[in-house]
Backbone as JSON, one array per atom type, in Angstrom:
{
  "sequence": "XXXXXXXXXXXXXXXXXXXXXXXXXXXXXXXXXXXXXXXXXXXXXXXXXXXXXXXXXXXXXXXXXXXXXXXXXXXXXXXXXXX",
  "N": [[-16.43, 12.38, -3.9], [-13.46, 11.49, -2.3], [-10.49, 9.83, -3.28], [-7.77, 7.78, -2.4], [-4.64, 6.59, -3.41], [-2.14, 4.18, -3.23], [0.8, 3.74, -4.89], [3.13, 1.68, -6.48], [5.72, 1.57, -8.76], [7.24, -0.51, -11.07], [9.34, -0.5, -13.44], [10.27, -2.58, -16.13], [13.1, -2.41, -16.81], [16.54, -1.79, -17.02], [17.45, 0.76, -16.47], [15.78, 2.14, -14.49], [15.27, 4.25, -12.67], [15.02, 6.99, -13.79], [12.61, 6.64, -15.15], [10.7, 6.11, -13.18], [10.9, 8.5, -11.71], [10.06, 10.36, -13.64], [7.38, 9.6, -13.98], [6.36, 10.2, -11.4], [6.84, 12.98, -11.34], [5.1, 13.86, -13.36], [2.65, 13.28, -12.14], [2.82, 15.05, -9.99], [2.59, 17.44, -11.32], [-0.08, 17.83, -11.7], [-2.42, 19.96, -10.52], [-4.67, 19.3, -9.07], [-4.21, 17.06, -7.61], [-2.98, 15.55, -4.65], [0.19, 14.67, -3.87], [2.32, 12.44, -2.34], [5.49, 11.32, -1.61], [7.15, 8.31, -0.83], [9.82, 6.11, 0.23], [9.29, 3.61, -1.05], [6.91, 3.8, -2.42], [4.31, 5.83, -3.92], [1.91, 8.14, -2.85], [-1.24, 9.14, -3.86], [-3.8, 11.46, -3.77], [-7.09, 12.64, -4.28], [-10.03, 13.98, -5.93], [-12.2, 11.37, -6.81], [-12.87, 10.78, -9.61], [-11.02, 12.39, -10.99], [-8.57, 11.37, -10.06], [-8.67, 8.71, -11.04], [-8.91, 9.12, -13.83], [-6.56, 10.54, -14.38], [-4.6, 8.66, -13.57], [-5.1, 6.57, -15.39], [-4.33, 7.77, -17.79], [-1.61, 8.34, -17.21], [-0.58, 5.76, -16.71], [-0.82, 4.65, -19.27], [0.92, 6.33, -20.73], [3.37, 5.66, -19.5], [3.53, 2.89, -20.11], [3.72, 3.05, -22.9], [6.15, 4.41, -23.18], [8.02, 2.76, -21.87], [7.49, 0.12, -22.47], [7.37, -2.45, -20.98], [6.1, -2.6, -17.76], [5.33, -2.76, -14.28], [2.64, -1.93, -12.28], [1.75, -1.59, -8.97], [-1.0, -1.22, -7.03], [-2.94, 0.22, -4.4], [-6.15, 1.01, -3.59], [-8.05, 3.37, -1.84], [-10.87, 4.6, 0.0], [-10.72, 7.77, 0.6], [-12.33, 9.59, 1.94], [-13.64, 8.01, 3.87], [-11.46, 7.3, 5.4], [-10.89, 9.62, 6.71], [-12.83, 9.98, 8.57]],
  "CA": [[-15.74, 11.42, -3.06], [-12.01, 11.49, -2.45], [-9.83, 8.54, -3.36], [-6.34, 7.77, -2.16], [-4.04, 5.42, -4.05], [-0.72, 3.93, -3.0], [1.29, 3.18, -6.15], [4.54, 1.32, -6.67], [6.0, 1.35, -10.18], [8.41, -1.34, -11.33], [9.62, -0.62, -14.87], [11.13, -3.72, -16.45], [14.17, -1.74, -17.55], [17.69, -1.63, -16.14], [17.57, 2.18, -16.12], [14.41, 2.38, -14.0], [15.1, 5.45, -11.84], [14.42, 8.12, -14.51], [11.24, 6.31, -15.53], [9.88, 6.31, -11.98], [10.89, 9.94, -11.39], [9.22, 11.05, -14.64], [5.99, 9.29, -13.63], [6.03, 10.98, -10.21], [6.81, 14.4, -11.71], [3.85, 14.13, -14.09], [1.57, 13.32, -11.15], [2.97, 16.28, -9.2], [2.2, 18.57, -12.16], [-1.54, 17.98, -11.66], [-2.73, 20.76, -9.33], [-5.81, 18.74, -8.35], [-3.79, 15.87, -6.88], [-2.02, 15.65, -3.55], [1.14, 13.59, -4.11], [3.29, 12.26, -1.27], [6.45, 10.3, -2.02], [7.86, 7.57, 0.21], [10.89, 5.36, -0.42], [8.87, 2.46, -1.85], [5.65, 4.03, -3.12], [3.81, 7.2, -4.03], [0.51, 8.25, -2.45], [-1.96, 10.14, -4.64], [-5.14, 11.68, -3.24], [-7.86, 13.67, -4.96], [-11.38, 13.58, -6.28], [-12.14, 10.03, -7.41], [-12.85, 10.8, -11.08], [-9.76, 12.98, -11.43], [-7.49, 10.41, -9.76], [-8.77, 7.57, -11.94], [-8.63, 9.58, -15.19], [-5.13, 10.86, -14.45], [-3.83, 7.42, -13.51], [-5.26, 5.85, -16.66], [-3.48, 8.47, -18.76], [-0.19, 8.17, -16.86], [-0.22, 4.36, -16.93], [-0.64, 4.47, -20.71], [2.17, 7.01, -21.11], [4.49, 4.85, -19.02], [3.6, 1.66, -20.91], [4.2, 3.39, -24.25], [7.56, 4.8, -23.1], [8.88, 1.71, -21.33], [7.18, -1.19, -23.03], [6.86, -3.3, -19.92], [6.2, -2.06, -16.41], [4.33, -3.29, -13.35], [2.11, -1.0, -11.29], [1.05, -2.22, -7.85], [-1.8, -0.13, -6.49], [-3.96, 0.01, -3.38], [-7.13, 2.1, -3.67], [-8.78, 3.56, -0.57], [-11.84, 5.69, 0.08], [-10.08, 8.75, 1.49], [-13.36, 10.18, 2.79], [-13.86, 7.12, 4.99], [-10.26, 7.32, 6.23], [-10.85, 10.88, 7.47], [-13.92, 10.01, 9.57]],
  "C": [[-14.24, 11.51, -3.36], [-11.49, 10.07, -2.43], [-8.35, 8.73, -3.09], [-5.78, 6.47, -2.72], [-2.57, 5.35, -3.65], [-0.21, 3.18, -4.22], [2.77, 2.87, -6.04], [4.71, 0.98, -8.14], [7.3, 0.57, -10.31], [8.61, -1.45, -12.84], [10.56, -1.8, -15.12], [12.23, -3.22, -17.4], [15.33, -1.53, -16.58], [17.87, -0.19, -15.66], [16.22, 2.69, -15.61], [14.23, 3.71, -13.28], [14.51, 6.63, -12.62], [12.97, 7.89, -14.91], [10.3, 6.57, -14.35], [9.78, 7.79, -11.65], [10.03, 10.73, -12.37], [7.74, 10.82, -14.35], [5.55, 10.14, -12.43], [5.92, 12.47, -10.54], [5.54, 14.75, -12.48], [2.66, 14.16, -13.14], [1.62, 14.63, -10.35], [2.55, 17.51, -10.0], [0.7, 18.8, -12.15], [-1.92, 18.74, -10.39], [-3.9, 20.22, -8.5], [-5.47, 17.5, -7.54], [-2.84, 16.25, -5.76], [-1.11, 14.44, -3.68], [2.18, 13.58, -3.0], [4.19, 11.08, -1.65], [7.07, 9.65, -0.79], [8.93, 6.74, -0.51], [10.43, 4.22, -1.35], [7.57, 2.66, -2.62], [5.33, 5.51, -3.15], [2.33, 7.19, -3.68], [-0.12, 9.41, -3.22], [-3.37, 10.24, -4.07], [-5.8, 12.81, -4.01], [-9.27, 13.18, -5.2], [-11.32, 12.31, -7.13], [-11.99, 10.07, -8.93], [-11.52, 11.33, -11.59], [-8.59, 12.02, -11.21], [-7.51, 9.28, -10.8], [-8.43, 7.96, -13.39], [-7.14, 9.87, -15.36], [-4.29, 9.6, -14.45], [-3.93, 6.63, -14.81], [-4.36, 6.46, -17.73], [-2.0, 8.21, -18.48], [0.27, 6.72, -17.0], [0.05, 4.13, -18.42], [0.65, 5.13, -21.2], [3.38, 6.17, -20.72], [4.63, 3.58, -19.84], [4.14, 1.94, -22.31], [5.7, 3.73, -24.23], [8.47, 3.62, -22.78], [8.68, 0.38, -22.05], [6.57, -2.08, -21.98], [7.14, -2.65, -18.56], [5.09, -2.69, -15.57], [3.94, -2.17, -12.4], [1.41, -1.82, -10.22], [0.33, -1.1, -7.13], [-2.75, -0.63, -5.41], [-4.85, 1.23, -3.41], [-7.92, 2.17, -2.37], [-9.76, 4.71, -0.7], [-11.28, 6.7, 1.08], [-11.08, 9.42, 2.4], [-13.58, 9.33, 4.04], [-12.66, 7.12, 5.94], [-10.21, 8.54, 7.14], [-11.92, 10.94, 8.55], [-13.43, 9.63, 10.94]]
}
């Protein structure tokens, strides 16, 4: 099953741009994910297990680097969207 996630990252840091860009770049480095960037969010699509595992890892990395950050996510069944 494919899952699509719309993610907005709000690091609670005055210098937020490099933090957001680093998060997006790490997602783009995963060859199994399709990553589309928009001005206010990033869309990630891939096999459900891979998406969820990758996001869990990347959320933890971001929390450890930044301390405090807010992720706002919408999860969708990408298979159902394509029907």
